[in-house]
N, C-alpha and C positions, 0 to 999 in steps of 0.2 A: 164733406157736405152733410152727411147724415148726423154727425155729432153736432154740428152747428144748428141744424134744423131742430133737433131735440132741445138744445139749450134755449132756443127762442120760443118754440111752441109750448114748452112746459116751464117757462120762467115763473118762479114764485113771486108774486107782487109784494109779499111781506118782506122779502129780502131787500127790496129797494127802500121800503119804509124804515127798516132797521138801520140802514146806513145814512139815508137822507131824511132825518127827522125834521119835524116842523121847526124846532129851534135852529137847526143847521140851515134850513132853507132861508129863514129870516136873517141869519148871520151872513149868508152869501149875498142876499139882497142888499144888506147894509154895506158889505165890502165893495160891491159894484157901485153903489151910489157914492161912497167915499172916493173910490178910485177915479170916477169920472170928474171929480173936481180938480184932478191933477193933469188932465189932458183933454183934448177935444174929441177923443174917440168915444164910441158907444159899445158897451159889452153886453152880450146876452149869454146866459148859461142855460144849457138844455141837457136834461137826462132823458134818454129814450130807453124804456125798459127792454124792449125786444122788437124785432122787425116782424111785420106780417109775413105769412107764408108766401104771398106773391113776390115780395122783395127777395126773400131767401131763394125762391125758385130761380129768379133772375140773377142770383149770386151778387146782389147789391152789397158793396163794401160799406164800412162805416164812413169812409170819406164821401162816397156818393150820397149816403143818407144825410150826412152833415150838410152837404151842398144843397140838397133838397130842402132841409129845414131852414137853412140860411135864406133861401128864397121865399119859403112859405111864411116865415116870421118877418119878412121884409127887413132883414138886418142891413141890406144894401141901401135902404131908403133913408139915407142921412144926407144932410147938406154937403158935407165934405167927403162923402164916400168913405166914412171912417168907422164902419161897423166891424165888430169882431164877434164871432160865435165860438164859444167853448162848448163842444158837443161830446157827451159821453154816451156811447152805446153800451148800456150796462151788461146785457147778456154776453157780449163779446169782450167785455173789459177793454174796450178800445176808445181812446179819446182823440178827437180831432179838433184842430183850431183852424177856422176859416176866416180870412181877413178880406175885407172889401178892397176894391182896386186902388183906392186912394192910399190905403195903408200898404198894400202889396207892392206898390211902386217904390216904397222906401224900406220895407222890412222883408227880408228873405224868408221864404217858407221854412227853411232850415231852423230859423230862430223860433218859430212857432212850434215846430216839431220837437225841438229840444224842451220847451216848456211842457208840451204834452207828455213826453216820455218821463219827465220829472214827476208830473202829477200821477201818471200810471204807477210809478214805483211806490208811492204812498198808498194808492188804491189797492195794489196787490198785497200790501202789508195790512190792509183793513182800515187805514186811517184816511177816510174820505174827507173829514174836516180839514186836516192839515194839507192834504193834496190839493183840495179845491182852493183854500184860502191862499196858500203859497202860489198856486198857479195864477190866481187873480192878481196877486202882488207882482209877480213877474211880468204879466201882461201890462200892468199899470206902468212899470218901469220902462218897458219898451215904448209904449204909447206916449208917455211923458217926454221921453227923449226925442221922439220924432214928430209929435203932435201936441205941443204945449197948448194950454187953453187960451183962447182969445178973450177979449173983453166981453164978448157975448158967447156964452157956453151953454146953450140950452140942452136939456135932457130930452133927446129925441126918441129914445126907445125905452121901454119899460126895463127897470132894473130887477124885476121879480123873476127868479128862476122858473123855468118851464119843465114840467114833468110830463112826458108823453108816454102813456100806457097803452099797450095794444088791446 
């Protein structure tokens, strides 16, 4: 608990900017926009630098934080309940993928977890670009298989990645 507290309380913001540069953020946005032409899902990508003290005191997990962000950003608010959140809690180096109920009915959480672990391997090696873009590509493949685009395929959620800094 103490080690985690220090990682979050003294997280250096420049570390995030080193790995998620403006060009990479733009590349992620483009990858999400392109992805959504292949399926009827909606993808959001969020990086949270660190959790506030109150969340750490309550021992909030990355999964719990991801579910909170999923609701706060209204990823659930799509016509077909087809939102997917890719959430990175940077201080913990923990990645979670949360899928809305329409998708969860067809895709097992184990498949999302496999994608998340694959992304984390690249992140641990310091390759945030490759990890993120390959992750989006694998999410695209899953969504295209289970949720092909219809004649009407509106972009219901922003494609722009979100950076949440404490």
